All heavy atoms as TSV, in Angstrom:
chain	resi	resn	atom	element	x	y	z
A	1	MET	N	N	61.202	159.490	105.652
A	1	MET	CA	C	62.028	159.676	106.815
A	1	MET	C	C	63.202	160.540	106.371
A	1	MET	O	O	63.835	160.278	105.369
A	1	MET	CB	C	62.495	158.314	107.299
A	1	MET	CG	C	63.391	158.376	108.490
A	1	MET	SD	S	63.987	156.751	109.041
A	1	MET	CE	C	62.553	155.756	108.968
A	2	ALA	N	N	63.517	161.580	107.114
A	2	ALA	CA	C	64.618	162.472	106.753
A	2	ALA	C	C	65.476	162.757	107.970
A	2	ALA	O	O	65.034	162.654	109.105
A	2	ALA	CB	C	64.080	163.771	106.173
A	3	SER	N	N	66.709	163.105	107.705
A	3	SER	CA	C	67.658	163.428	108.756
A	3	SER	C	C	68.635	164.456	108.193
A	3	SER	O	O	68.781	164.573	106.992
A	3	SER	CB	C	68.407	162.163	109.179
A	3	SER	OG	O	69.372	162.468	110.161
A	4	THR	N	N	69.299	165.196	109.068
A	4	THR	CA	C	70.311	166.145	108.631
A	4	THR	C	C	71.638	165.787	109.287
A	4	THR	O	O	72.069	166.427	110.233
A	4	THR	CB	C	69.908	167.602	108.969
A	4	THR	OG1	O	68.605	167.831	108.466
A	4	THR	CG2	C	70.859	168.599	108.326
A	5	PRO	N	N	72.274	164.726	108.793
A	5	PRO	CA	C	73.575	164.352	109.358
A	5	PRO	C	C	74.680	165.217	108.775
A	5	PRO	O	O	74.454	166.017	107.868
A	5	PRO	CB	C	73.737	162.908	108.905
A	5	PRO	CG	C	72.965	162.829	107.639
A	5	PRO	CD	C	71.809	163.793	107.804
A	6	PHE	N	N	75.858	165.038	109.294
A	6	PHE	CA	C	77.029	165.700	108.746
A	6	PHE	C	C	77.813	164.688	107.934
A	6	PHE	O	O	78.009	163.560	108.359
A	6	PHE	CB	C	77.905	166.272	109.867
A	6	PHE	CG	C	77.303	167.491	110.489
A	6	PHE	CD1	C	76.410	167.371	111.539
A	6	PHE	CD2	C	77.606	168.748	110.014
A	6	PHE	CE1	C	75.831	168.490	112.110
A	6	PHE	CE2	C	77.033	169.878	110.573
A	6	PHE	CZ	C	76.145	169.746	111.628
A	7	LYS	N	N	78.224	165.087	106.743
A	7	LYS	CA	C	79.010	164.224	105.873
A	7	LYS	C	C	80.481	164.524	106.082
A	7	LYS	O	O	80.885	165.674	106.116
A	7	LYS	CB	C	78.626	164.456	104.414
A	7	LYS	CG	C	79.389	163.599	103.440
A	7	LYS	CD	C	78.822	163.753	102.055
A	7	LYS	CE	C	79.530	162.863	101.067
A	7	LYS	NZ	N	79.324	161.459	101.301
A	8	MET	N	N	81.276	163.470	106.218
A	8	MET	CA	C	82.708	163.623	106.389
A	8	MET	C	C	83.368	163.627	105.010
A	8	MET	O	O	83.259	162.659	104.262
A	8	MET	CB	C	83.271	162.477	107.219
A	8	MET	CG	C	84.751	162.575	107.481
A	8	MET	SD	S	85.182	163.736	108.776
A	8	MET	CE	C	84.517	162.900	110.193
A	9	LEU	N	N	84.014	164.733	104.672
A	9	LEU	CA	C	84.717	164.825	103.398
A	9	LEU	C	C	86.088	164.160	103.505
A	9	LEU	O	O	86.582	163.879	104.604
A	9	LEU	CB	C	84.871	166.296	102.998
A	9	LEU	CG	C	83.566	167.089	102.834
A	9	LEU	CD1	C	83.871	168.521	102.427
A	9	LEU	CD2	C	82.655	166.427	101.817
A	10	ALA	N	N	86.709	163.922	102.362
A	10	ALA	CA	C	88.016	163.259	102.334
A	10	ALA	C	C	89.067	164.030	103.126
A	10	ALA	O	O	89.984	163.448	103.700
A	10	ALA	CB	C	88.467	163.070	100.889
A	11	ASN	N	N	88.925	165.364	103.191
A	11	ASN	CA	C	89.902	166.185	103.917
A	11	ASN	C	C	89.595	166.281	105.419
A	11	ASN	O	O	90.253	167.010	106.144
A	11	ASN	CB	C	89.984	167.592	103.313
A	11	ASN	CG	C	88.704	168.386	103.483
A	11	ASN	OD1	O	87.748	167.956	104.117
A	11	ASN	ND2	N	88.676	169.577	102.885
A	12	GLY	N	N	88.575	165.541	105.896
A	12	GLY	CA	C	88.223	165.532	107.311
A	12	GLY	C	C	87.181	166.569	107.701
A	12	GLY	O	O	86.685	166.555	108.822
A	13	GLU	N	N	86.835	167.458	106.791
A	13	GLU	CA	C	85.823	168.485	107.074
A	13	GLU	C	C	84.441	167.835	107.153
A	13	GLU	O	O	84.117	166.927	106.403
A	13	GLU	CB	C	85.834	169.535	105.963
A	13	GLU	CG	C	84.865	170.662	106.178
A	13	GLU	CD	C	84.882	171.674	105.029
A	13	GLU	OE1	O	85.679	171.533	104.104
A	13	GLU	OE2	O	84.062	172.600	105.082
A	14	ARG	N	N	83.634	168.314	108.112
A	14	ARG	CA	C	82.250	167.841	108.251
A	14	ARG	C	C	81.306	168.922	107.727
A	14	ARG	O	O	81.383	170.060	108.149
A	14	ARG	CB	C	81.932	167.536	109.710
A	14	ARG	CG	C	82.649	166.303	110.223
A	14	ARG	CD	C	82.507	166.119	111.729
A	14	ARG	NE	N	81.169	166.293	112.243
A	14	ARG	CZ	C	80.323	165.297	112.536
A	14	ARG	NH1	N	80.693	164.057	112.363
A	14	ARG	NH2	N	79.129	165.548	113.011
A	15	VAL	N	N	80.432	168.544	106.800
A	15	VAL	CA	C	79.482	169.495	106.225
A	15	VAL	C	C	78.066	168.943	106.391
A	15	VAL	O	O	77.850	167.729	106.328
A	15	VAL	CB	C	79.778	169.772	104.730
A	15	VAL	CG1	C	81.116	170.466	104.554
A	15	VAL	CG2	C	79.749	168.505	103.916
A	16	PRO	N	N	77.082	169.845	106.624
A	16	PRO	CA	C	75.699	169.372	106.758
A	16	PRO	C	C	75.229	168.710	105.464
A	16	PRO	O	O	75.596	169.132	104.364
A	16	PRO	CB	C	74.899	170.645	107.025
A	16	PRO	CG	C	75.888	171.718	107.285
A	16	PRO	CD	C	77.198	171.287	106.754
A	17	SER	N	N	74.431	167.673	105.599
A	17	SER	CA	C	73.926	166.937	104.441
A	17	SER	C	C	72.514	166.460	104.749
A	17	SER	O	O	72.290	165.810	105.765
A	17	SER	CB	C	74.842	165.745	104.173
A	17	SER	OG	O	74.328	164.944	103.153
A	18	VAL	N	N	71.572	166.789	103.897
A	18	VAL	CA	C	70.196	166.336	104.091
A	18	VAL	C	C	70.051	164.966	103.431
A	18	VAL	O	O	70.407	164.785	102.271
A	18	VAL	CB	C	69.179	167.329	103.482
A	18	VAL	CG1	C	67.765	166.782	103.590
A	18	VAL	CG2	C	69.291	168.671	104.162
A	19	VAL	N	N	69.556	163.997	104.196
A	19	VAL	CA	C	69.391	162.631	103.709
A	19	VAL	C	C	67.926	162.255	103.811
A	19	VAL	O	O	67.302	162.477	104.851
A	19	VAL	CB	C	70.242	161.649	104.552
A	19	VAL	CG1	C	69.981	160.219	104.122
A	19	VAL	CG2	C	71.711	161.995	104.457
A	20	GLN	N	N	67.375	161.703	102.741
A	20	GLN	CA	C	66.016	161.177	102.766
A	20	GLN	C	C	66.080	159.693	102.447
A	20	GLN	O	O	66.841	159.274	101.579
A	20	GLN	CB	C	65.136	161.866	101.731
A	20	GLN	CG	C	64.859	163.314	102.058
A	20	GLN	CD	C	63.902	163.930	101.063
A	20	GLN	OE1	O	63.705	163.439	99.960
A	20	GLN	NE2	N	63.299	165.027	101.464
A	21	VAL	N	N	65.290	158.910	103.157
A	21	VAL	CA	C	65.224	157.480	102.925
A	21	VAL	C	C	63.800	157.147	102.493
A	21	VAL	O	O	62.843	157.549	103.143
A	21	VAL	CB	C	65.586	156.694	104.206
A	21	VAL	CG1	C	65.412	155.204	103.992
A	21	VAL	CG2	C	67.005	157.018	104.632
A	22	HIS	N	N	63.694	156.441	101.393
A	22	HIS	CA	C	62.393	156.017	100.873
A	22	HIS	C	C	62.398	154.501	100.778
A	22	HIS	O	O	63.255	153.921	100.112
A	22	HIS	CB	C	62.131	156.627	99.487
A	22	HIS	CG	C	62.188	158.121	99.481
A	22	HIS	ND1	N	61.092	158.895	99.746
A	22	HIS	CD2	C	63.222	158.969	99.286
A	22	HIS	CE1	C	61.445	160.171	99.684
A	22	HIS	NE2	N	62.730	160.237	99.416
A	23	LEU	N	N	61.471	153.848	101.457
A	23	LEU	CA	C	61.371	152.394	101.391
A	23	LEU	C	C	60.581	152.017	100.147
A	23	LEU	O	O	59.515	152.563	99.890
A	23	LEU	CB	C	60.686	151.849	102.633
A	23	LEU	CG	C	61.361	152.173	103.961
A	23	LEU	CD1	C	60.559	151.602	105.113
A	23	LEU	CD2	C	62.781	151.661	103.984
A	24	LEU	N	N	61.131	151.103	99.359
A	24	LEU	CA	C	60.453	150.671	98.147
A	24	LEU	C	C	60.830	149.236	97.841
A	24	LEU	O	O	61.811	148.710	98.352
A	24	LEU	CB	C	60.804	151.572	96.966
A	24	LEU	CG	C	62.300	151.745	96.657
A	24	LEU	CD1	C	62.753	150.762	95.618
A	24	LEU	CD2	C	62.550	153.168	96.204
A	25	GLN	N	N	60.045	148.622	97.015
A	25	GLN	CA	C	60.346	147.270	96.563
A	25	GLN	C	C	60.858	147.379	95.139
A	25	GLN	O	O	60.202	147.961	94.277
A	25	GLN	CB	C	59.101	146.394	96.609
A	25	GLN	CG	C	59.372	144.968	96.209
A	25	GLN	CD	C	58.147	144.093	96.377
A	25	GLN	OE1	O	57.164	144.480	97.008
A	25	GLN	NE2	N	58.187	142.922	95.801
A	26	ALA	N	N	62.034	146.847	94.882
A	26	ALA	CA	C	62.642	146.928	93.552
A	26	ALA	C	C	62.657	145.557	92.898
A	26	ALA	O	O	62.860	144.541	93.552
A	26	ALA	CB	C	64.059	147.469	93.664
A	27	GLU	N	N	62.433	145.553	91.592
A	27	GLU	CA	C	62.478	144.312	90.837
A	27	GLU	C	C	63.772	144.174	90.054
A	27	GLU	O	O	64.191	143.074	89.725
A	27	GLU	CB	C	61.276	144.228	89.906
A	27	GLU	CG	C	59.972	144.148	90.677
A	27	GLU	CD	C	58.765	144.102	89.768
A	27	GLU	OE1	O	58.935	144.036	88.529
A	27	GLU	OE2	O	57.646	144.138	90.293
A	28	LYS	N	N	64.410	145.299	89.718
A	28	LYS	CA	C	65.680	145.259	88.998
A	28	LYS	C	C	66.422	146.570	89.247
A	28	LYS	O	O	65.860	147.539	89.750
A	28	LYS	CB	C	65.479	145.036	87.506
A	28	LYS	CG	C	64.833	146.213	86.790
A	28	LYS	CD	C	64.765	145.976	85.297
A	28	LYS	CE	C	64.274	147.260	84.629
A	28	LYS	NZ	N	64.549	147.282	83.225
A	29	ILE	N	N	67.679	146.586	88.893
A	29	ILE	CA	C	68.484	147.789	89.019
A	29	ILE	C	C	69.111	148.069	87.654
A	29	ILE	O	O	69.617	147.153	86.989
A	29	ILE	CB	C	69.563	147.633	90.113
A	29	ILE	CG1	C	70.350	148.920	90.279
A	29	ILE	CG2	C	70.485	146.473	89.832
A	29	ILE	CD1	C	71.277	148.934	91.479
A	30	ASP	N	N	69.029	149.300	87.196
A	30	ASP	CA	C	69.639	149.684	85.929
A	30	ASP	C	C	71.144	149.810	86.096
A	30	ASP	O	O	71.625	150.356	87.087
A	30	ASP	CB	C	69.077	151.019	85.431
A	30	ASP	CG	C	67.671	150.891	84.871
A	30	ASP	OD1	O	67.308	149.781	84.427
A	30	ASP	OD2	O	66.953	151.893	84.860
A	31	GLU	N	N	71.877	149.307	85.139
A	31	GLU	CA	C	73.336	149.407	85.174
A	31	GLU	C	C	73.793	150.827	84.828
A	31	GLU	O	O	74.869	151.251	85.227
A	31	GLU	CB	C	73.957	148.403	84.197
A	31	GLU	CG	C	73.649	146.954	84.540
A	31	GLU	CD	C	74.207	146.539	85.893
A	31	GLU	OE1	O	75.310	146.981	86.244
A	31	GLU	OE2	O	73.527	145.761	86.589
A	32	LYS	N	N	72.978	151.545	84.085
A	32	LYS	CA	C	73.302	152.921	83.686
A	32	LYS	C	C	72.456	153.884	84.502
A	32	LYS	O	O	71.246	153.718	84.606
A	32	LYS	CB	C	72.993	153.139	82.192
A	32	LYS	CG	C	73.776	152.244	81.264
A	32	LYS	CD	C	75.178	152.747	81.149
A	32	LYS	CE	C	75.949	151.913	80.135
A	32	LYS	NZ	N	77.332	152.283	80.081
A	33	PHE	N	N	73.094	154.883	85.111
A	33	PHE	CA	C	72.373	155.915	85.849
A	33	PHE	C	C	73.203	157.192	85.777
A	33	PHE	O	O	74.404	157.154	85.480
A	33	PHE	CB	C	72.066	155.483	87.284
A	33	PHE	CG	C	73.255	155.021	88.080
A	33	PHE	CD1	C	73.924	155.895	88.910
A	33	PHE	CD2	C	73.693	153.708	87.998
A	33	PHE	CE1	C	75.015	155.476	89.659
A	33	PHE	CE2	C	74.770	153.281	88.736
A	33	PHE	CZ	C	75.442	154.169	89.566
A	34	PRO	N	N	72.591	158.363	86.012
A	34	PRO	CA	C	73.279	159.640	85.775
A	34	PRO	C	C	74.638	159.793	86.467
A	34	PRO	O	O	75.537	160.394	85.911
A	34	PRO	CB	C	72.283	160.679	86.287
A	34	PRO	CG	C	70.951	160.023	86.139
A	34	PRO	CD	C	71.198	158.559	86.415
A	35	GLU	N	N	74.807	159.232	87.659
A	35	GLU	CA	C	76.061	159.424	88.399
A	35	GLU	C	C	76.942	158.180	88.372
A	35	GLU	O	O	77.807	158.001	89.222
A	35	GLU	CB	C	75.738	159.782	89.848
A	35	GLU	CG	C	74.964	161.072	89.980
A	35	GLU	CD	C	74.469	161.274	91.396
A	35	GLU	OE1	O	74.069	160.283	92.037
A	35	GLU	OE2	O	74.498	162.420	91.852
A	36	GLU	N	N	76.770	157.317	87.378
A	36	GLU	CA	C	77.469	156.031	87.365
A	36	GLU	C	C	78.990	156.156	87.393
A	36	GLU	O	O	79.678	155.279	87.910
A	36	GLU	CB	C	77.037	155.190	86.172
A	36	GLU	CG	C	77.461	155.760	84.819
A	36	GLU	CD	C	76.989	154.911	83.669
A	36	GLU	OE1	O	77.200	153.692	83.682
A	36	GLU	OE2	O	76.403	155.488	82.743
A	37	LYS	N	N	79.537	157.233	86.868
A	37	LYS	CA	C	80.987	157.412	86.876
A	37	LYS	C	C	81.486	157.994	88.204
A	37	LYS	O	O	82.674	157.991	88.482
A	37	LYS	CB	C	81.415	158.287	85.714
A	37	LYS	CG	C	81.143	157.650	84.354
A	37	LYS	CD	C	81.945	158.289	83.281
A	37	LYS	CE	C	81.726	157.765	81.904
A	37	LYS	NZ	N	81.087	156.564	81.654
A	38	GLN	N	N	80.569	158.498	89.033
A	38	GLN	CA	C	80.931	159.121	90.308
A	38	GLN	C	C	80.603	158.240	91.515
A	38	GLN	O	O	81.119	158.473	92.605
A	38	GLN	CB	C	80.190	160.457	90.464
A	38	GLN	CG	C	80.520	161.442	89.372
A	38	GLN	CD	C	79.555	162.615	89.369
A	38	GLN	OE1	O	78.403	162.477	89.746
A	38	GLN	NE2	N	80.043	163.759	88.934
A	39	ARG	N	N	79.730	157.250	91.349
A	39	ARG	CA	C	79.253	156.455	92.488
A	39	ARG	C	C	79.239	154.975	92.144
A	39	ARG	O	O	79.013	154.595	91.009
A	39	ARG	CB	C	77.831	156.856	92.873
A	39	ARG	CG	C	77.673	158.298	93.238
A	39	ARG	CD	C	76.256	158.572	93.713
A	39	ARG	NE	N	76.057	159.977	93.937
A	39	ARG	CZ	C	76.418	160.624	95.030
A	39	ARG	NH1	N	77.002	159.975	95.997
A	39	ARG	NH2	N	76.192	161.912	95.171
A	40	ASN	N	N	79.446	154.173	93.157
A	40	ASN	CA	C	79.234	152.732	93.039
A	40	ASN	C	C	77.905	152.423	93.703
A	40	ASN	O	O	77.608	152.931	94.771
A	40	ASN	CB	C	80.347	151.955	93.746
A	40	ASN	CG	C	81.679	152.142	93.058
A	40	ASN	OD1	O	81.753	152.145	91.843
A	40	ASN	ND2	N	82.725	152.310	93.829
A	41	SER	N	N	77.117	151.585	93.075
A	41	SER	CA	C	75.797	151.244	93.595
A	41	SER	C	C	75.812	149.811	94.108
A	41	SER	O	O	76.264	148.896	93.417
A	41	SER	CB	C	74.762	151.400	92.487
A	41	SER	OG	O	73.491	151.031	92.944
A	42	ARG	N	N	75.344	149.628	95.353
A	42	ARG	CA	C	75.210	148.293	95.953
A	42	ARG	C	C	73.924	148.262	96.757
A	42	ARG	O	O	73.600	149.214	97.450
A	42	ARG	CB	C	76.376	147.998	96.895
A	42	ARG	CG	C	77.645	147.754	96.164
A	42	ARG	CD	C	78.843	147.465	97.006
A	42	ARG	NE	N	78.625	146.898	98.326
A	42	ARG	CZ	C	79.579	146.843	99.239
A	42	ARG	NH1	N	80.785	147.292	98.971
A	42	ARG	NH2	N	79.338	146.325	100.413
A	43	TRP	N	N	73.204	147.147	96.685
A	43	TRP	CA	C	71.997	146.958	97.468
A	43	TRP	C	C	72.367	146.143	98.687
A	43	TRP	O	O	72.901	145.041	98.571
A	43	TRP	CB	C	70.932	146.234	96.640
A	43	TRP	CG	C	70.356	147.093	95.573
A	43	TRP	CD1	C	70.940	147.427	94.393
A	43	TRP	CD2	C	69.098	147.751	95.590
A	43	TRP	NE1	N	70.116	148.247	93.666
A	43	TRP	CE2	C	68.976	148.464	94.379
A	43	TRP	CE3	C	68.064	147.812	96.510
A	43	TRP	CZ2	C	67.858	149.221	94.072
A	43	TRP	CZ3	C	66.940	148.568	96.199
A	43	TRP	CH2	C	66.849	149.256	94.998
A	44	LEU	N	N	72.090	146.702	99.877
A	44	LEU	CA	C	72.424	146.047	101.132
A	44	LEU	C	C	71.274	146.176	102.117
A	44	LEU	O	O	70.535	147.156	102.077
A	44	LEU	CB	C	73.653	146.718	101.771
A	44	LEU	CG	C	74.947	146.712	100.989
A	44	LEU	CD1	C	75.942	147.658	101.640
A	44	LEU	CD2	C	75.508	145.315	100.935
A	45	PRO	N	N	71.149	145.231	103.037
A	45	PRO	CA	C	70.210	145.432	104.143
A	45	PRO	C	C	70.672	146.646	104.966
A	45	PRO	O	O	71.870	146.958	105.002
A	45	PRO	CB	C	70.338	144.146	104.962
A	45	PRO	CG	C	70.934	143.142	104.031
A	45	PRO	CD	C	71.800	143.930	103.083
A	46	PRO	N	N	69.740	147.339	105.610
A	46	PRO	CA	C	70.096	148.572	106.328
A	46	PRO	C	C	71.238	148.431	107.328
A	46	PRO	O	O	72.122	149.288	107.396
A	46	PRO	CB	C	68.799	148.970	107.029
A	46	PRO	CG	C	67.723	148.361	106.193
A	46	PRO	CD	C	68.304	147.092	105.657
A	47	LEU	N	N	71.275	147.341	108.105
A	47	LEU	CA	C	72.341	147.209	109.107
A	47	LEU	C	C	73.699	146.964	108.463
A	47	LEU	O	O	74.722	147.423	108.972
A	47	LEU	CB	C	72.004	146.111	110.113
A	47	LEU	CG	C	70.836	146.426	111.045
A	47	LEU	CD1	C	70.619	145.294	112.030
A	47	LEU	CD2	C	71.029	147.748	111.767
A	48	GLU	N	N	73.746	146.256	107.334
A	48	GLU	CA	C	75.014	146.086	106.627
A	48	GLU	C	C	75.492	147.426	106.068
A	48	GLU	O	O	76.677	147.736	106.101
A	48	GLU	CB	C	74.880	145.067	105.504
A	48	GLU	CG	C	74.843	143.642	105.979
A	48	GLU	CD	C	74.806	142.653	104.823
A	48	GLU	OE1	O	75.538	142.846	103.833
A	48	GLU	OE2	O	74.039	141.684	104.928
A	49	ALA	N	N	74.554	148.218	105.551
A	49	ALA	CA	C	74.905	149.542	105.038
A	49	ALA	C	C	75.423	150.424	106.178
A	49	ALA	O	O	76.415	151.149	106.019
A	49	ALA	CB	C	73.701	150.190	104.366
A	50	ALA	N	N	74.784	150.342	107.341
A	50	ALA	CA	C	75.200	151.148	108.495
A	50	ALA	C	C	76.630	150.826	108.903
A	50	ALA	O	O	77.384	151.711	109.318
A	50	ALA	CB	C	74.245	150.923	109.672
A	51	ALA	N	N	77.032	149.570	108.762
A	51	ALA	CA	C	78.390	149.170	109.138
A	51	ALA	C	C	79.434	149.786	108.203
A	51	ALA	O	O	80.607	149.888	108.576
A	51	ALA	CB	C	78.505	147.654	109.133
A	52	LEU	N	N	79.027	150.215	107.028
A	52	LEU	CA	C	79.972	150.747	106.041
A	52	LEU	C	C	80.087	152.265	106.042
A	52	LEU	O	O	80.968	152.806	105.376
A	52	LEU	CB	C	79.575	150.276	104.636
A	52	LEU	CG	C	79.613	148.764	104.415
A	52	LEU	CD1	C	79.091	148.430	103.028
A	52	LEU	CD2	C	81.024	148.238	104.604
A	53	VAL	N	N	79.205	152.954	106.755
A	53	VAL	CA	C	79.254	154.421	106.751
A	53	VAL	C	C	79.954	154.941	108.001
A	53	VAL	O	O	79.952	154.290	109.046
A	53	VAL	CB	C	77.848	155.059	106.612
A	53	VAL	CG1	C	77.192	154.650	105.311
A	53	VAL	CG2	C	76.958	154.707	107.776
A	54	ARG	N	N	80.571	156.117	107.875
A	54	ARG	CA	C	81.318	156.698	108.994
A	54	ARG	C	C	80.474	157.654	109.833
A	54	ARG	O	O	80.762	157.869	110.997
A	54	ARG	CB	C	82.530	157.481	108.455
A	54	ARG	CG	C	83.580	156.598	107.834
A	54	ARG	CD	C	84.734	157.420	107.360
A	54	ARG	NE	N	84.282	158.302	106.277
A	54	ARG	CZ	C	85.065	159.083	105.573
A	54	ARG	NH1	N	86.337	159.130	105.820
A	54	ARG	NH2	N	84.585	159.825	104.604
A	55	GLU	N	N	79.465	158.253	109.237
A	55	GLU	CA	C	78.694	159.283	109.911
A	55	GLU	C	C	77.738	158.678	110.944
A	55	GLU	O	O	76.862	157.881	110.579
A	55	GLU	CB	C	77.900	160.112	108.905
A	55	GLU	CG	C	78.754	160.915	107.946
A	55	GLU	CD	C	79.233	160.132	106.730
A	55	GLU	OE1	O	78.900	158.934	106.617
A	55	GLU	OE2	O	79.964	160.703	105.912
A	56	PRO	N	N	77.862	159.046	112.225
A	56	PRO	CA	C	76.996	158.472	113.268
A	56	PRO	C	C	75.512	158.725	113.018
A	56	PRO	O	O	74.683	157.859	113.287
A	56	PRO	CB	C	77.448	159.174	114.555
A	56	PRO	CG	C	78.776	159.763	114.258
A	56	PRO	CD	C	78.852	159.966	112.776
A	57	GLU	N	N	75.180	159.902	112.502
A	57	GLU	CA	C	73.771	160.220	112.258
A	57	GLU	C	C	73.184	159.310	111.186
A	57	GLU	O	O	72.045	158.867	111.279
A	57	GLU	CB	C	73.599	161.687	111.851
A	57	GLU	CG	C	74.028	162.689	112.910
A	57	GLU	CD	C	75.495	163.101	112.785
A	57	GLU	OE1	O	76.257	162.449	112.041
A	57	GLU	OE2	O	75.886	164.079	113.455
A	58	LEU	N	N	73.972	159.014	110.149
A	58	LEU	CA	C	73.496	158.139	109.079
A	58	LEU	C	C	73.390	156.700	109.581
A	58	LEU	O	O	72.447	155.985	109.247
A	58	LEU	CB	C	74.419	158.221	107.864
A	58	LEU	CG	C	73.989	157.448	106.622
A	58	LEU	CD1	C	72.556	157.762	106.220
A	58	LEU	CD2	C	74.944	157.732	105.476
A	59	LYS	N	N	74.327	156.263	110.414
A	59	LYS	CA	C	74.236	154.937	111.029
A	59	LYS	C	C	72.924	154.814	111.808
A	59	LYS	O	O	72.230	153.810	111.718
A	59	LYS	CB	C	75.402	154.700	111.981
A	59	LYS	CG	C	76.708	154.365	111.309
A	59	LYS	CD	C	77.764	154.097	112.360
A	59	LYS	CE	C	79.109	153.849	111.752
A	59	LYS	NZ	N	79.237	152.562	111.084
A	60	SER	N	N	72.597	155.847	112.578
A	60	SER	CA	C	71.369	155.849	113.371
A	60	SER	C	C	70.138	155.798	112.472
A	60	SER	O	O	69.182	155.062	112.749
A	60	SER	CB	C	71.338	157.095	114.257
A	60	SER	OG	O	70.121	157.185	114.941
A	61	LEU	N	N	70.142	156.584	111.399
A	61	LEU	CA	C	69.018	156.605	110.466
A	61	LEU	C	C	68.818	155.225	109.841
A	61	LEU	O	O	67.700	154.729	109.740
A	61	LEU	CB	C	69.250	157.658	109.383
A	61	LEU	CG	C	68.159	157.809	108.333
A	61	LEU	CD1	C	66.840	158.220	108.971
A	61	LEU	CD2	C	68.579	158.824	107.287
A	62	LEU	N	N	69.900	154.561	109.463
A	62	LEU	CA	C	69.788	153.227	108.877
A	62	LEU	C	C	69.276	152.218	109.904
A	62	LEU	O	O	68.551	151.280	109.550
A	62	LEU	CB	C	71.135	152.800	108.295
A	62	LEU	CG	C	71.531	153.555	107.023
A	62	LEU	CD1	C	73.001	153.348	106.707
A	62	LEU	CD2	C	70.652	153.166	105.857
A	63	GLY	N	N	69.616	152.395	111.173
A	63	GLY	CA	C	69.066	151.548	112.229
A	63	GLY	C	C	67.562	151.718	112.344
A	63	GLY	O	O	66.817	150.741	112.530
A	64	LYS	N	N	67.083	152.955	112.209
A	64	LYS	CA	C	65.635	153.212	112.241
A	64	LYS	C	C	64.954	152.551	111.050
A	64	LYS	O	O	63.860	151.999	111.181
A	64	LYS	CB	C	65.362	154.716	112.228
A	64	LYS	CG	C	65.755	155.412	113.507
A	64	LYS	CD	C	65.529	156.910	113.398
A	64	LYS	CE	C	66.048	157.617	114.627
A	64	LYS	NZ	N	65.936	159.075	114.521
A	65	VAL	N	N	65.604	152.598	109.884
A	65	VAL	CA	C	65.050	151.949	108.691
A	65	VAL	C	C	64.926	150.446	108.934
A	65	VAL	O	O	63.905	149.838	108.622
A	65	VAL	CB	C	65.929	152.238	107.449
A	65	VAL	CG1	C	65.506	151.369	106.275
A	65	VAL	CG2	C	65.853	153.711	107.078
A	66	GLU	N	N	65.959	149.842	109.517
A	66	GLU	CA	C	65.934	148.399	109.813
A	66	GLU	C	C	64.731	148.064	110.699
A	66	GLU	O	O	64.009	147.104	110.427
A	66	GLU	CB	C	67.233	147.982	110.506
A	66	GLU	CG	C	67.258	146.548	110.954
A	66	GLU	CD	C	67.404	145.546	109.836
A	66	GLU	OE1	O	67.822	145.927	108.724
A	66	GLU	OE2	O	67.092	144.372	110.065
A	67	ARG	N	N	64.514	148.854	111.733
A	67	ARG	CA	C	63.381	148.589	112.633
A	67	ARG	C	C	62.050	148.740	111.904
A	67	ARG	O	O	61.115	147.988	112.155
A	67	ARG	CB	C	63.462	149.494	113.855
A	67	ARG	CG	C	64.610	149.108	114.792
A	67	ARG	CD	C	64.581	149.856	116.092
A	67	ARG	NE	N	64.799	151.286	115.956
A	67	ARG	CZ	C	65.988	151.881	115.846
A	67	ARG	NH1	N	67.088	151.155	115.829
A	67	ARG	NH2	N	66.090	153.187	115.748
A	68	MET	N	N	61.962	149.705	110.978
A	68	MET	CA	C	60.724	149.878	110.209
A	68	MET	C	C	60.492	148.698	109.275
A	68	MET	O	O	59.375	148.210	109.142
A	68	MET	CB	C	60.773	151.166	109.386
A	68	MET	CG	C	60.637	152.432	110.197
A	68	MET	SD	S	60.703	153.884	109.146
A	68	MET	CE	C	59.200	153.709	108.222
A	69	VAL	N	N	61.543	148.229	108.637
A	69	VAL	CA	C	61.418	147.112	107.684
A	69	VAL	C	C	60.976	145.853	108.394
A	69	VAL	O	O	60.147	145.104	107.899
A	69	VAL	CB	C	62.764	146.890	106.943
A	69	VAL	CG1	C	62.760	145.593	106.152
A	69	VAL	CG2	C	63.060	148.067	106.018
A	70	VAL	N	N	61.496	145.613	109.579
A	70	VAL	CA	C	61.126	144.425	110.364
A	70	VAL	C	C	59.631	144.455	110.677
A	70	VAL	O	O	58.973	143.428	110.686
A	70	VAL	CB	C	61.962	144.335	111.645
A	70	VAL	CG1	C	61.426	143.283	112.601
A	70	VAL	CG2	C	63.414	144.046	111.299
A	71	LYS	N	N	59.068	145.647	110.896
A	71	LYS	CA	C	57.664	145.781	111.266
A	71	LYS	C	C	56.734	145.706	110.062
A	71	LYS	O	O	55.533	145.495	110.229
A	71	LYS	CB	C	57.432	147.130	111.970
A	71	LYS	CG	C	58.049	147.199	113.333
A	71	LYS	CD	C	57.756	148.551	113.953
A	71	LYS	CE	C	58.426	148.682	115.301
A	71	LYS	NZ	N	58.169	149.976	115.909
A	72	LEU	N	N	57.242	145.905	108.838
A	72	LEU	CA	C	56.368	145.908	107.657
A	72	LEU	C	C	55.779	144.527	107.403
A	72	LEU	O	O	56.475	143.520	107.545
A	72	LEU	CB	C	57.160	146.355	106.410
A	72	LEU	CG	C	57.609	147.799	106.375
A	72	LEU	CD1	C	58.445	148.046	105.122
A	72	LEU	CD2	C	56.421	148.738	106.384
A	73	PRO	N	N	54.510	144.464	107.015
A	73	PRO	CA	C	53.926	143.167	106.670
A	73	PRO	C	C	54.576	142.621	105.399
A	73	PRO	O	O	54.957	143.377	104.512
A	73	PRO	CB	C	52.446	143.490	106.443
A	73	PRO	CG	C	52.388	144.943	106.180
A	73	PRO	CD	C	53.590	145.557	106.871
A	74	LYS	N	N	54.726	141.314	105.327
A	74	LYS	CA	C	55.302	140.671	104.147
A	74	LYS	C	C	54.309	140.728	102.995
A	74	LYS	O	O	53.126	140.452	103.174
A	74	LYS	CB	C	55.684	139.221	104.436
A	74	LYS	CG	C	56.646	139.084	105.596
A	74	LYS	CD	C	57.995	139.646	105.258
A	74	LYS	CE	C	58.952	139.455	106.418
A	74	LYS	NZ	N	60.091	140.271	106.384
A	75	ALA	N	N	54.778	141.084	101.807
A	75	ALA	CA	C	53.894	141.191	100.628
A	75	ALA	C	C	53.650	139.838	99.999
A	75	ALA	O	O	54.375	138.922	100.132
A	75	ALA	CB	C	54.511	142.131	99.608
């Protein structure tokens, strides 16, 4: 699933940003990753993540992910 929302920069400027969402099942998360000094990593359900983002397009995309996850069969 992909979308082209606009990202809000700290200075208020909106720039196009391509976002891809991949649904996967994770067993663990590595504490070390290439952007660890630039990003904080948190695992959240899609609707909780949507509540934390400012971009309307990304909120909408996360809502679509939530609806897809609800429909997936339980493993």
